N, C-alpha and C positions, 0 to 999 in steps of 0.2 A: 234823585232817588239813589240811596246807597244800598248795595247788596250786602246781605249778611254773609260772613265768611263761612265756607263749607266746613262742617265738623269732621274731624278725623275719626276713623274707626279704631276701636281698640283691637288688640291682637286677637282676642277671642272672636270678635265680630268678623274680622278679616278671615280667620280660619273657617268660620261657619260659612261665609260667603264662598270661599274657595271650594269647600266640600260640596256645597250646593251646586256650584257651576260644573263640578266634575260629574255629579250624579244626574243632572237634568240639562236639557237643551231646549231652546225656544224655536218652534216651527210655526209656520202660518198655515192654518186650516180655515177654508171658507172666508178668507180675508181677515181673520182674527189671529192674534198671537196666542199660542197654547204652549204650556210647559209639558214636556214628555221626558220620560227617562231615556237616557242614552243607551244605545245598543252596546252590548259588551265588546270590549276591544279584543284583539286577537290574543293578547296575553291572558285576559280573564277567561276567554273561551278555552285556552289550553289548560288552565287551572281546573276548569269545570270538567273537561274531558279526563284529566288525570284523576280527579275525585271519583268520577263515575267508574273508571277502570278499577280503582282500588276497592270501591265499596258496593258496587251493584251485584246483585245475584242474578243467575241466569233467567229466572222467570221475569224479573223486572226488565231485563234487556230485551227479551222476546216481546213483552207487552208494548214496549216503546220502540220496537222495530230497529234496534241497534245490534244487528247481527254481526257487524264487523268486530264488536268487542267480545263476542262469545268465545273466540279462540283463546283469549287471555284468561278466561275463568277456569 
């Protein structure tokens, strides 16, 4: 019995696979594999905080209990 040679991925398929792996991770829940989005890394969280500091108004900050950013506004 001869094996069929494994097909190589195109550059586009490799890029899509790499993007998918960066966005999702596989975890086990109740003995089954599930895909879940990755939690943001520290770099992404810093970018989000900078965006909030630049664009949030005081009312939104109060509603979301982000009092530490009120001094910046």
